[in-house]
C-alpha positions as a printed NumPy array, in Angstrom:
array([[  3.577, -26.778,  31.504],
       [  5.98 , -24.647,  29.862],
       [  5.574, -24.365,  26.242],
       [  8.85 , -24.546,  24.17 ],
       [ 10.175, -20.894,  22.942],
       [ 14.111, -21.097,  23.237],
       [ 15.524, -18.39 ,  21.829],
       [ 18.718, -18.387,  19.969],
       [ 21.8  , -16.466,  21.517],
       [ 24.993, -15.267,  19.762],
       [ 27.117, -12.434,  20.482],
       [ 25.398, -10.605,  17.148],
       [ 23.604,  -7.513,  16.88 ],
       [ 21.64 ,  -9.228,  14.149],
       [ 19.396, -11.845,  16.473],
       [ 16.599, -12.724,  16.12 ],
       [ 17.053, -13.838,  12.728],
       [ 14.706, -12.555,  10.317],
       [ 16.122, -12.694,   6.752],
       [ 15.981, -14.52 ,   3.089],
       [ 17.547, -17.581,   1.518],
       [ 19.912, -15.868,  -0.853],
       [ 20.854, -16.253,  -4.514],
       [ 21.163, -13.095,  -6.396],
       [ 19.089, -12.51 ,  -9.785],
       [ 22.571, -12.127, -11.966],
       [ 23.095, -16.12 , -11.486],
       [ 21.071, -17.993,  -9.285],
       [ 23.008, -20.941,  -7.951],
       [ 25.47 , -19.309, -10.569],
       [ 26.027, -16.212,  -8.868],
       [ 29.756, -16.347,  -8.123],
       [ 30.721, -16.75 , -11.44 ],
       [ 29.479, -13.904, -12.543],
       [ 29.029, -12.1  ,  -9.28 ],
       [ 27.835,  -8.198,  -9.532],
       [ 29.115,  -6.515,  -6.047],
       [ 26.865,  -3.723,  -7.429],
       [ 23.533,  -5.754,  -7.817],
       [ 24.372,  -7.824,  -4.629],
       [ 24.178,  -4.607,  -2.667],
       [ 21.113,  -3.359,  -4.218],
       [ 19.463,  -6.658,  -3.576],
       [ 20.478,  -6.523,   0.129],
       [ 19.341,  -2.886,   0.515],
       [ 15.9  ,  -3.46 ,  -0.54 ],
       [ 15.989,  -6.322,   1.872],
       [ 17.078,  -4.162,   4.726],
       [ 15.249,  -1.395,   4.307],
       [ 12.119,  -3.803,   4.707],
       [ 13.457,  -4.432,   8.259],
       [ 15.549,  -7.983,   7.317],
       [ 18.611,  -8.337,   9.298],
       [ 20.349, -11.328,   7.843],
       [ 20.386, -13.866,   4.667],
       [ 21.459, -17.486,   4.606],
       [ 24.012, -18.07 ,   1.726],
       [ 25.501, -20.679,  -0.064],
       [ 28.648, -22.403,  -0.907],
       [ 27.735, -23.863,  -4.571],
       [ 30.076, -26.764,  -3.895],
       [ 30.892, -27.714,  -7.746],
       [ 31.857, -24.227,  -8.176],
       [ 34.022, -23.678,  -4.62 ],
       [ 35.531, -27.321,  -4.24 ],
       [ 36.472, -27.753,  -8.099],
       [ 39.493, -30.31 ,  -7.338],
       [ 39.548, -32.43 ,  -3.857],
       [ 42.26 , -30.837,  -2.437],
       [ 41.577, -27.217,  -3.557],
       [ 39.386, -24.452,  -3.072],
       [ 38.351, -21.432,  -5.691],
       [ 40.329, -18.594,  -4.036],
       [ 38.775, -15.868,  -6.542],
       [ 34.882, -17.054,  -5.383],
       [ 36.356, -16.946,  -1.973],
       [ 37.352, -13.274,  -2.421],
       [ 33.996, -12.764,  -4.31 ],
       [ 32.481, -14.237,  -0.982],
       [ 34.356, -11.941,   1.427],
       [ 33.124,  -9.332,  -0.488],
       [ 29.571, -10.425,  -0.328],
       [ 30.395, -10.507,   3.255],
       [ 31.271,  -7.061,   3.305],
       [ 28.298,  -6.015,   1.699],
       [ 26.141,  -7.247,   4.662],
       [ 28.527,  -5.613,   7.127],
       [ 27.965,  -2.265,   5.339],
       [ 24.322,  -2.596,   6.052],
       [ 24.192,  -4.034,   9.304],
       [ 23.484,  -7.385,   8.189],
       [ 24.67 , -10.959,   8.86 ],
       [ 24.798, -14.359,   6.874],
       [ 24.619, -18.006,   7.556],
       [ 26.692, -19.403,   5.013],
       [ 25.834, -22.986,   3.923],
       [ 28.664, -25.374,   2.649],
       [ 27.73 , -28.353,   1.302],
       [ 24.982, -27.162,  -1.267],
       [ 24.757, -30.124,  -4.02 ],
       [ 20.986, -30.019,  -4.028],
       [ 19.017, -26.575,  -5.07 ],
       [ 15.419, -26.14 ,  -5.927],
       [ 14.908, -29.533,  -7.68 ],
       [ 17.943, -30.518,  -9.077],
       [ 21.327, -31.933,  -7.681],
       [ 24.951, -30.896,  -8.697],
       [ 27.976, -32.875,  -7.774],
       [ 31.509, -31.622,  -8.   ],
       [ 33.173, -33.535, -11.129],
       [ 35.418, -35.205,  -8.97 ],
       [ 32.723, -37.122,  -6.887],
       [ 31.864, -40.062,  -8.84 ],
       [ 29.654, -42.365,  -7.773],
       [ 31.178, -42.271,  -4.024],
       [ 28.58 , -42.106,  -1.296],
       [ 28.208, -39.178,   0.56 ],
       [ 27.729, -40.539,   3.755],
       [ 29.657, -43.686,   4.091],
       [ 32.824, -43.295,   1.806],
       [ 35.514, -42.565,   4.055],
       [ 37.695, -40.505,   1.631],
       [ 34.362, -38.658,   0.249],
       [ 33.375, -37.707,   3.854],
       [ 37.123, -36.59 ,   4.816],
       [ 36.541, -34.301,   1.534],
       [ 33.509, -32.628,   2.897],
       [ 34.887, -31.854,   6.389],
       [ 38.102, -30.561,   4.494],
       [ 35.756, -28.227,   2.846],
       [ 33.939, -27.175,   5.808],
       [ 37.073, -26.731,   7.677],
       [ 38.824, -24.596,   4.871],
       [ 35.799, -22.36 ,   4.444],
       [ 35.586, -21.946,   8.227],
       [ 38.806, -20.524,   8.697],
       [ 38.811, -18.187,   5.791],
       [ 35.248, -16.528,   7.288],
       [ 34.884, -17.377,  10.634],
       [ 36.423, -13.912,  11.941],
       [ 34.414, -11.769,   9.504],
       [ 31.456,  -9.767,  11.674],
       [ 28.866, -10.608,   8.937],
       [ 28.878, -14.552,   9.624],
       [ 26.178, -15.282,  12.401],
       [ 26.169, -18.951,  12.283],
       [ 26.798, -22.245,   9.934],
       [ 24.805, -24.382,   8.19 ],
       [ 26.317, -27.736,   7.115],
       [ 24.245, -28.686,   4.066],
       [ 20.657, -27.577,   1.871],
       [ 18.267, -30.369,   2.389],
       [ 20.824, -33.294,   1.981],
       [ 18.119, -36.136,   2.178],
       [ 17.204, -35.279,  -1.451],
       [ 20.928, -34.897,  -2.37 ],
       [ 22.919, -37.646,  -0.294],
       [ 20.294, -40.297,  -0.879],
       [ 16.056, -40.22 ,  -2.288],
       [ 15.076, -41.025,   1.446],
       [ 12.249, -42.816,  -0.023],
       [ 13.995, -44.965,  -1.803],
       [ 17.159, -45.966,  -0.209],
       [ 17.341, -43.906,   3.238],
       [ 21.11 , -44.169,   5.227],
       [ 20.879, -45.363,   8.683],
       [ 20.766, -43.261,  11.911],
       [ 23.917, -44.29 ,  13.024],
       [ 25.744, -43.539,  10.009],
       [ 23.93 , -40.079,   9.243],
       [ 24.377, -39.284,  12.877],
       [ 28.288, -39.794,  12.312],
       [ 28.531, -37.856,   9.437],
       [ 26.838, -35.083,  10.766],
       [ 29.383, -35.371,  14.127],
       [ 32.441, -34.938,  11.195],
       [ 31.112, -32.091,   9.969],
       [ 30.268, -30.019,  12.787],
       [ 33.28 , -31.084,  14.688],
       [ 35.107, -29.658,  11.439],
       [ 33.355, -26.147,  11.855],
       [ 34.794, -26.193,  15.793],
       [ 37.504, -27.801,  15.065],
       [ 38.677, -24.788,  12.54 ],
       [ 37.563, -21.939,  15.049],
       [ 34.119, -21.115,  14.104],
       [ 32.183, -20.135,  17.2  ],
       [ 28.993, -19.034,  15.737],
       [ 25.798, -21.426,  15.935],
       [ 25.747, -24.224,  13.718],
       [ 22.887, -26.658,  12.399],
       [ 22.253, -29.45 ,   9.529],
       [ 20.247, -27.571,   6.959],
       [ 18.758, -31.002,   6.303],
       [ 14.966, -29.4  ,   6.899],
       [ 14.381, -31.647,   9.414],
       [ 12.321, -33.994,   7.553],
       [ 13.2  , -36.419,   9.603],
       [ 11.25 , -39.129,  11.88 ],
       [ 10.492, -36.838,  14.993],
       [  8.867, -34.581,  12.743],
       [  7.315, -36.323,   9.858],
       [  7.395, -40.154,  10.858],
       [  9.41 , -40.737,   8.071],
       [ 12.958, -42.25 ,   8.537],
       [ 15.58 , -40.503,   6.004],
       [ 18.464, -41.361,   8.381],
       [ 18.518, -37.851,  10.15 ],
       [ 17.39 , -38.082,  13.699],
       [ 17.007, -34.588,  15.66 ],
       [ 17.555, -36.442,  18.765],
       [ 20.686, -38.125,  17.605],
       [ 22.218, -35.146,  16.199],
       [ 21.021, -32.461,  19.21 ],
       [ 24.855, -33.183,  20.767],
       [ 26.297, -31.525,  17.946],
       [ 24.013, -28.557,  16.66 ],
       [ 22.783, -25.559,  18.384],
       [ 19.564, -25.12 ,  17.028],
       [ 16.899, -26.881,  14.268],
       [ 15.649, -25.731,  11.218],
       [ 12.383, -26.935,   9.34 ],
       [ 12.177, -26.233,   5.638],
       [  8.038, -26.522,   5.248],
       [  6.485, -26.605,   2.017],
       [  3.834, -29.217,   2.002],
       [  0.242, -28.328,   0.893],
       [ -2.938, -29.437,   2.365],
       [ -6.539, -29.32 ,   1.602],
       [ -7.682, -27.102,   3.827],
       [ -6.776, -23.41 ,   4.385],
       [ -6.569, -23.174,   8.25 ],
       [ -4.588, -26.514,   8.328],
       [ -2.271, -24.926,   5.459],
       [ -1.926, -21.601,   7.518],
       [ -0.871, -23.109,  10.854],
       [  1.608, -26.018,   9.034],
       [  5.11 , -24.761,  10.058],
       [  3.642, -23.993,  13.282],
       [  2.509, -27.365,  13.953],
       [  6.003, -28.66 ,  12.207],
       [  7.964, -26.324,  14.541],
       [  6.09 , -27.652,  17.596],
       [  7.273, -31.18 ,  16.474],
       [ 10.994, -30.28 ,  15.568],
       [ 11.35 , -28.808,  19.089],
       [ 11.344, -32.217,  20.375],
       [ 15.113, -31.808,  21.996],
       [ 14.322, -28.428,  23.302],
       [ 16.64 , -26.458,  21.032],
       [ 15.984, -23.293,  19.492],
       [ 13.686, -23.666,  15.964],
       [ 14.125, -21.495,  13.2  ],
       [ 11.919, -21.49 ,  10.349],
       [ 14.9  , -22.139,   8.013],
       [ 12.598, -22.382,   4.802],
       [  9.409, -21.298,   4.114],
       [  7.833, -19.669,   0.702],
       [  6.258, -20.255,  -2.087],
       [  6.069, -19.052,  -6.008],
       [  3.589, -16.645,  -7.136],
       [  3.216, -18.814, -10.167],
       [  0.495, -20.7  ,  -8.277],
       [ -0.802, -17.882,  -6.051],
       [ -2.526, -14.51 ,  -6.303],
       [ -0.451, -11.834,  -4.956],
       [ -2.567, -10.922,  -2.439],
       [ -3.028, -14.498,  -1.623],
       [  1.005, -14.836,  -1.249],
       [  0.854, -12.102,   1.45 ],
       [ -1.64 , -13.971,   3.632],
       [  0.386, -16.835,   3.365],
       [  3.268, -15.291,   4.927],
       [  1.252, -13.268,   7.138],
       [ -0.164, -16.499,   8.723],
       [  3.015, -18.444,   8.566],
       [  5.278, -15.895,  10.148],
       [  2.487, -15.089,  13.263],
       [  1.416, -18.763,  13.675],
       [  4.957, -20.034,  13.543],
       [  5.917, -17.411,  16.299],
       [  2.982, -18.65 ,  18.219],
       [  4.242, -22.14 ,  17.745],
       [  7.81 , -21.615,  19.413],
       [  9.997, -20.422,  16.239],
       [ 12.412, -18.048,  16.925],
       [ 13.844, -17.239,  13.553],
       [ 12.791, -16.965,  10.178],
       [ 14.434, -17.226,   6.373],
       [ 12.092, -16.941,   4.256],
       [ 12.526, -18.649,   0.364],
       [ 13.822, -16.609,  -1.425],
       [ 15.286, -12.941,  -2.135],
       [ 14.624, -12.562,  -5.421],
       [ 12.714, -13.765,  -9.025],
       [ 14.715, -15.031, -11.729],
       [ 13.231, -13.691, -15.021],
       [ 16.135, -13.895, -16.964],
       [ 17.448, -17.016, -15.826],
       [ 14.913, -18.88 , -17.613],
       [ 17.389, -21.022, -20.178],
       [ 19.458, -22.195, -16.868],
       [ 18.814, -25.13 , -14.688],
       [ 16.883, -25.727, -12.871],
       [ 14.354, -22.955, -13.939],
       [ 14.491, -24.555, -17.209],
       [ 12.667, -27.605, -15.841],
       [ 11.441, -26.122, -12.453],
       [  9.96 , -22.477, -14.117],
       [  7.98 , -22.292, -10.976],
       [ 11.053, -21.892,  -8.797],
       [ 11.869, -18.385, -10.922],
       [  9.146, -16.666,  -8.979],
       [  9.72 , -17.728,  -5.23 ],
       [ 11.245, -14.392,  -4.553],
       [ 10.279, -11.918,  -1.913],
       [ 11.172,  -9.122,  -4.418],
       [ 10.556,  -9.238,  -8.268],
       [ 13.72 ,  -9.895, -10.808],
       [ 13.93 ,  -5.901, -11.048],
       [ 14.307,  -5.704,  -7.128],
       [ 10.818,  -4.288,  -6.525],
       [  9.385,  -5.689,  -3.008],
       [  6.438,  -8.255,  -3.723],
       [  3.778,  -8.481,  -0.813],
       [  5.716, -11.197,   0.811],
       [  8.305,  -8.449,   1.466],
       [  5.524,  -6.546,   2.988],
       [  4.346,  -8.844,   5.331],
       [  8.076,  -9.562,   6.374],
       [  8.156,  -5.774,   7.276],
       [  5.301,  -5.486,   9.089],
       [  6.488,  -8.796,  11.118],
       [  9.657,  -7.097,  11.835],
       [  7.692,  -3.946,  13.364],
       [  5.891,  -6.225,  15.591],
       [  9.319,  -7.882,  16.728],
       [ 10.79 ,  -4.807,  17.431],
       [  7.922,  -3.507,  19.528],
       [  7.433,  -6.3  ,  21.781],
       [ 10.88 ,  -6.864,  22.129],
       [ 10.537, -10.375,  21.056],
       [ 14.273, -11.463,  22.302],
       [ 13.065, -10.924,  26.05 ],
       [  9.474, -12.812,  25.376],
       [  8.402, -16.423,  25.713],
       [  5.323, -18.478,  25.465],
       [  2.77 , -18.418,  28.182],
       [  2.316, -21.949,  30.09 ],
       [ -0.377, -24.306,  29.298],
       [ -2.325, -26.393,  31.309],
       [ -3.155, -28.842,  28.266],
       [ -1.168, -31.382,  26.507],
       [ -1.065, -32.564,  23.445],
       [ -0.103, -36.105,  23.445],
       [  2.46 , -37.421,  20.244],
       [  2.717, -40.874,  20.234],
       [  5.891, -42.723,  19.974],
       [  4.816, -44.129,  17.339],
       [  5.396, -41.552,  15.379],
       [  9.094, -41.756,  15.934],
       [ 10.085, -45.238,  16.887],
       [  9.943, -48.61 ,  14.898],
       [  8.44 , -51.011,  17.327],
       [  8.638, -54.399,  16.378],
       [  6.046, -55.235,  14.168],
       [  4.452, -51.705,  14.238],
       [  3.624, -50.388,  10.499],
       [  5.609, -47.044,   9.324],
       [  2.439, -47.026,   7.373],
       [  0.639, -45.993,  10.908],
       [  2.685, -42.727,  10.865],
       [  0.926, -40.386,   8.624],
       [ -2.492, -40.949,  10.354],
       [ -0.615, -40.295,  13.75 ],
       [  0.391, -37.007,  11.968],
       [ -2.426, -35.78 ,  10.264],
       [ -4.483, -36.348,  13.547],
       [ -2.424, -34.449,  15.556],
       [ -2.104, -31.73 ,  12.883],
       [ -6.056, -31.46 ,  13.225],
       [ -6.28 , -31.765,  16.592],
       [ -3.737, -28.524,  16.927],
       [ -6.094, -26.566,  14.834],
       [ -8.883, -27.381,  16.634],
       [ -7.273, -26.311,  19.862],
       [ -6.431, -22.998,  18.251],
       [-10.153, -22.627,  17.467],
       [-10.856, -23.072,  20.777],
       [ -8.253, -20.469,  21.897],
       [ -6.362, -23.584,  24.349],
       [ -2.736, -23.243,  25.027],
       [ -1.47 , -26.33 ,  24.163],
       [  2.111, -28.164,  25.128],
       [  3.084, -30.934,  23.308],
       [  3.843, -34.04 ,  25.07 ],
       [  6.17 , -36.634,  23.88 ],
       [  5.17 , -40.383,  24.976],
       [  8.426, -41.346,  24.002],
       [  9.823, -39.02 ,  26.649],
       [  7.043, -39.807,  29.159],
       [  3.89 , -37.599,  30.299],
       [  4.097, -34.184,  32.153],
       [  2.916, -34.672,  35.287],
       [  1.383, -31.128,  35.504],
       [ -1.103, -31.002,  32.532],
       [ -4.726, -30.846,  33.769],
       [ -6.189, -31.702,  30.411],
       [ -4.22 , -34.663,  28.28 ],
       [ -5.524, -34.558,  24.665],
       [ -5.41 , -37.794,  22.676],
       [ -6.869, -37.039,  18.934],
       [ -7.861, -40.168,  17.152],
       [ -5.248, -42.007,  18.66 ],
       [ -4.974, -45.994,  18.285],
       [ -1.283, -46.534,  19.67 ],
       [ -0.47 , -46.237,  22.883],
       [  2.463, -48.266,  24.927],
       [  1.437, -49.827,  27.987],
       [  2.998, -47.615,  30.381],
       [  1.591, -44.929,  28.979],
       [ -2.1  , -46.102,  29.511],
       [ -1.453, -46.651,  33.044],
       [ -0.025, -43.195,  33.442],
       [ -3.052, -41.929,  31.895],
       [ -5.178, -43.791,  34.162],
       [ -3.018, -42.193,  37.27 ],
       [ -3.195, -39.075,  36.253],
       [ -6.983, -39.13 ,  35.72 ],
       [ -7.296, -40.452,  39.257],
       [ -5.395, -37.639,  40.471],
       [ -7.367, -34.931,  39.365],
       [ -6.645, -34.404,  35.655],
       [ -9.01 , -35.019,  32.475],
       [ -7.974, -37.502,  29.796],
       [ -9.655, -37.121,  26.44 ],
       [ -9.073, -39.79 ,  23.411],
       [-11.443, -40.062,  20.34 ],
       [-11.269, -43.825,  19.258],
       [ -9.778, -44.678,  15.773],
       [ -9.782, -47.991,  14.095],
       [ -6.393, -47.272,  12.219],
       [ -6.341, -46.893,   8.243],
       [ -5.298, -50.552,   7.433],
       [ -7.095, -54.058,   8.111],
       [ -4.248, -55.718,  10.405],
       [ -5.127, -55.63 ,  14.211],
       [ -7.984, -53.036,  13.691],
       [ -8.785, -50.952,  16.874],
       [ -7.019, -50.036,  19.812],
       [ -3.583, -51.039,  20.333],
       [ -3.651, -50.831,  23.955],
       [ -4.824, -53.015,  27.132],
       [ -8.138, -52.556,  28.692],
       [ -9.91 , -49.439,  27.085],
       [-12.913, -50.931,  29.09 ],
       [-11.235, -49.807,  32.441],
       [ -9.929, -46.599,  31.464],
       [-13.131, -45.409,  29.947],
       [-16.005, -47.286,  31.887],
       [-17.138, -49.044,  29.056],
       [-17.366, -52.133,  27.746],
       [-16.525, -52.75 ,  23.717],
       [-18.649, -54.376,  21.51 ],
       [-16.526, -55.113,  18.917],
       [-16.362, -57.996,  16.815],
       [-13.044, -59.346,  15.755],
       [-11.439, -58.256,  12.683],
       [-14.707, -56.317,  11.83 ],
       [-14.647, -52.403,  11.714],
       [-18.191, -50.932,  12.673],
       [-18.905, -48.715,   9.663],
       [-20.093, -44.971,   9.743],
       [-22.96 , -44.705,   7.253],
       [-23.967, -41.295,   7.847],
       [-22.458, -38.457,   5.703],
       [-22.668, -36.055,   8.987],
       [-22.249, -37.172,  12.57 ],
       [-24.568, -35.603,  14.603],
       [-23.712, -35.444,  18.501],
       [-26.36 , -34.51 ,  20.599],
       [-25.949, -33.997,  24.135],
       [-28.162, -35.303,  26.954],
       [-26.515, -33.519,  29.681],
       [-24.355, -30.064,  29.779],
       [-20.648, -30.597,  29.252],
       [-18.757, -27.755,  30.054],
       [-19.56 , -24.778,  28.303],
       [-22.095, -27.084,  26.102],
       [-25.674, -27.091,  26.981],
       [-27.995, -30.047,  27.569],
       [-29.573, -30.216,  24.004],
       [-27.151, -29.024,  21.948],
       [-26.175, -30.564,  18.395],
       [-22.875, -30.435,  16.999],
       [-22.033, -31.896,  13.454],
       [-18.519, -33.264,  12.174],
       [-17.833, -34.131,   8.918],
       [-17.337, -37.985,   8.041],
       [-14.564, -39.268,   6.093],
       [-11.805, -42.195,   6.003],
       [-11.606, -45.396,   4.108],
       [-13.247, -48.549,   4.874],
       [-11.038, -49.008,   7.824],
       [-10.918, -45.801,   9.544],
       [-14.514, -44.879,   8.909],
       [-15.677, -46.711,  11.731],
       [-17.096, -46.061,  15.324],
       [-17.023, -47.628,  18.642],
       [-19.678, -49.668,  19.891],
       [-19.792, -49.673,  23.639],
       [-22.167, -49.764,  26.402],
       [-21.709, -47.975,  29.622],
       [-19.937, -49.535,  32.507],
       [-19.555, -46.69 ,  35.016],
       [-19.296, -44.019,  32.628],
       [-22.541, -41.648,  31.469],
       [-23.227, -41.236,  28.377],
       [-22.704, -37.263,  27.581],
       [-23.697, -37.398,  24.164],
       [-25.212, -39.878,  21.386],
       [-25.327, -40.209,  17.912],
       [-28.285, -39.912,  15.573],
       [-29.034, -43.517,  16.293],
       [-29.146, -43.135,  19.764],
       [-25.715, -44.725,  20.169],
       [-23.021, -43.293,  22.767],
       [-20.676, -40.84 ,  21.079],
       [-19.605, -39.179,  24.071],
       [-18.61 , -40.612,  27.388],
       [-17.614, -39.135,  30.89 ],
       [-15.963, -41.487,  33.786],
       [-15.354, -40.44 ,  36.887],
       [-12.491, -42.026,  38.339],
       [-10.903, -41.098,  41.876],
       [-10.308, -37.023,  41.892],
       [-10.366, -36.592,  37.776],
       [-11.962, -38.538,  35.113],
       [-11.68 , -39.812,  31.306],
       [-13.652, -38.525,  28.432],
       [-13.958, -41.201,  25.364],
       [-15.361, -40.261,  21.676],
       [-16.693, -42.825,  20.038],
       [-15.599, -41.586,  16.745],
       [-12.569, -40.405,  15.243],
       [-13.123, -36.994,  15.015],
       [ -9.926, -35.573,  14.064],
       [ -9.003, -37.708,  11.801],
       [-12.234, -36.947,   9.793],
       [-11.709, -33.96 ,   9.747],
       [ -8.089, -33.94 ,   8.561],
       [ -9.282, -36.56 ,   5.342],
       [-11.843, -33.817,   4.5  ],
       [-11.393, -30.778,   2.257],
       [-12.279, -27.807,   3.36 ],
       [-13.295, -28.667,   6.804],
       [-12.238, -26.109,   8.873],
       [-13.325, -24.41 ,  11.171],
       [-15.385, -27.613,  12.372],
       [-16.847, -28.485,  15.702],
       [-14.01 , -30.581,  17.203],
       [-13.138, -26.977,  18.749],
       [-16.52 , -26.459,  20.964],
       [-15.294, -30.072,  22.542],
       [-12.084, -29.037,  23.154],
       [-13.223, -25.753,  24.811],
       [-15.843, -27.623,  26.953],
       [-12.937, -30.031,  27.991],
       [-10.869, -27.053,  28.831],
       [-13.792, -26.092,  31.207],
       [-14.09 , -29.426,  32.804],
       [-10.314, -29.583,  33.785],
       [-10.102, -26.071,  34.577],
       [ -7.416, -25.528,  31.982],
       [ -6.477, -21.765,  31.351],
       [ -7.456, -19.701,  28.236],
       [ -6.038, -16.624,  28.928],
       [ -7.783, -14.677,  25.953],
       [-10.741, -16.308,  24.469],
       [-12.784, -15.067,  20.901],
       [-16.476, -16.058,  20.58 ],
       [-15.87 , -17.263,  16.829],
       [-13.597, -20.089,  15.771],
       [-12.177, -18.041,  12.815],
       [ -9.846, -16.017,  15.334],
       [ -7.649, -17.586,  17.385],
       [ -6.047, -15.993,  20.482],
       [ -2.667, -16.596,  21.928],
       [ -0.438, -14.654,  24.472],
       [  3.403, -14.141,  24.761],
       [  4.692, -12.613,  28.066],
       [  8.163, -10.375,  28.106],
       [ 10.656, -11.145,  30.915],
       [  9.101,  -7.713,  32.608],
       [  5.74 ,  -9.454,  33.083],
       [  4.269,  -7.587,  30.207],
       [  1.981,  -9.581,  28.046],
       [  0.996,  -9.336,  24.706],
       [ -2.024, -10.887,  22.673],
       [ -2.454, -12.141,  19.226],
       [ -5.263, -12.437,  17.553],
       [ -5.239, -14.294,  14.472],
       [ -8.174, -14.737,  11.734],
       [ -8.888, -17.711,   9.62 ],
       [-11.876, -15.592,   7.874],
       [-11.826, -14.34 ,   4.266],
       [-14.156, -11.949,   5.561],
       [-13.934,  -8.825,   7.704],
       [-14.395,  -9.411,  11.373],
       [-15.329,  -7.587,  14.408],
       [-14.376,  -9.204,  17.763],
       [-14.719,  -8.258,  21.218],
       [-11.54 , -10.266,  23.318],
       [-12.811, -11.8  ,  26.915],
       [ -9.477, -11.511,  28.816],
       [ -8.045, -11.602,  32.358],
       [ -6.933,  -7.877,  32.345],
       [ -7.165,  -4.729,  30.044],
       [ -6.533,  -4.739,  26.48 ],
       [ -4.822,  -2.1  ,  24.907],
       [ -3.355,  -1.261,  21.289],
       [  0.204,  -1.957,  21.004],
       [  1.008,   1.563,  19.583],
       [ -0.06 ,   4.247,  21.796],
       [ -1.906,   2.408,  24.469],
       [ -5.361,   3.366,  23.993],
       [ -8.057,   0.84 ,  25.669],
       [ -9.428,  -1.754,  23.244],
       [-12.889,  -3.528,  23.164],
       [-14.005,  -4.487,  19.799],
       [-11.231,  -5.545,  17.378],
       [-11.476,  -5.54 ,  13.794],
       [ -9.818,  -7.774,  11.678],
       [ -9.154,  -7.806,   7.876],
       [ -9.612, -10.673,   5.978],
       [ -7.148, -13.258,   7.489],
       [ -5.622, -10.627,   9.606],
       [ -3.615, -10.243,  12.543],
       [ -4.189,  -7.875,  15.481],
       [ -1.319,  -8.064,  18.156],
       [ -2.403,  -5.94 ,  21.468],
       [ -0.954,  -5.437,  24.858],
       [ -2.823,  -7.08 ,  27.955],
       [ -2.317,  -5.418,  31.565]])
């Protein structure tokens, strides 16, 4: 299966995009009122010296559009100088039009009143007029390399948790805005700037649908800031969301990511950037824009910094323009992109499919939106486990139909499947594939247990559930003892797993075999893992919600589901091109169009590690070309090699 890695294309010298969201330290969102050309050039110069080739810039809406039918021409002149400064340095920028939300505060033009941004025809017309006016002014400037319609509109147009607009309304609004760019002569790539926070990525319906708006945009731009209770899960968060955001097959640009150095140490800020950049590249991202270019120590009395003080220190440079650790990591990353000729690279194919249930993104009658967080977190944890197993996985959307060319289908803690998918999985197993599912009862008491038919027939068991009653897991740790060899796991081995969940989900599935073999038992001698040979393939059932329990456990990773996934890969014959004998280091590969392969080794250990990767070829240093045996990785370090 082809893993997503679509590159953004345009006749620009600054692709791939590697840059920062930009507000000058002289004013933050109010920079255009007291614009300082010299300071701006100094700020851009520091970014350029560290390998960045672009910025994302902003038309602060209340200032640029002071009256319904007027654009402030003096500010446009200042923005034109801003573009000139980029061009002088060989950089580009992506202007953002409707900027009414920024860093924890919303600002309206004085004339907006209480008109709805999506449904008031006059106000939608004024937005489209402003977009077209700004496009006409700047479309021919060589520094403009793309366009964004808004900044995080779900937090500005309506607070989506309270009163989300409908997808039909948002999609129509998006069409009007993007059409305004094209009608005004803008030919550069365009996207919405909404953060990709809609239902296909997060499971939350805020009106923005990547599927519905795909017709009008050229790329998707996730904004990733959510935190976790587990460091590897946090390090893979942006990569995981980029994988989900690739639902339409369009290029994925990590449009916003970053952190305030008020909440982490300088060293850990660098580690977060390093992990996010390299893991998101391996997760299919083909562009990156850090949040943001500078700190704002002198703006502490100005909103939003007076009430969101941590927002002053998201910069990759300090308020004097000195580089911080995140900028140094961006500079190192830029050198790697150049060395491997990244625009000519794609991800290697995968034999394993991580199945995304359609219940994440579709509101079936009487299904519960409250089920979606379980789907999201179980998939996220399964993705981390696959990384620990050095197992390349392609995301397979149930809503699009399962791919026919996978040798291994992974369904981590999956409760809900459609009838068609259940039947497709059985057919694929009979044709030679391996299908793995771990049971999950769900986190809510209504209709506990599997939401699909004939689990018994699919896995060769007879389930022993009592109606409406969850079978509680009373142990604090699950011990899974193997009764026979299972892939790379030997008979007699014991794997341990964290136990977690609420009174509904902390539950196992009591079964007796009916054609299946018991591969492993729990501490009470009950079936914990079963294997059922069917046709030319097989199904594998875990009677415990392994991934869900790990997802609900702080500091769980690396936990031992990676051992199970590696064994499943061996059983299915799913390729793992490079492996490392520790879950603390993940291995993955890119291939260049000339056939050259590159290996990424990414450590999740806080200690220095020395490992010996096993590959189907000879590993050599990226610079110098010396043969490689052992590789020493710094704490949370990254090492890139060439595979010949």
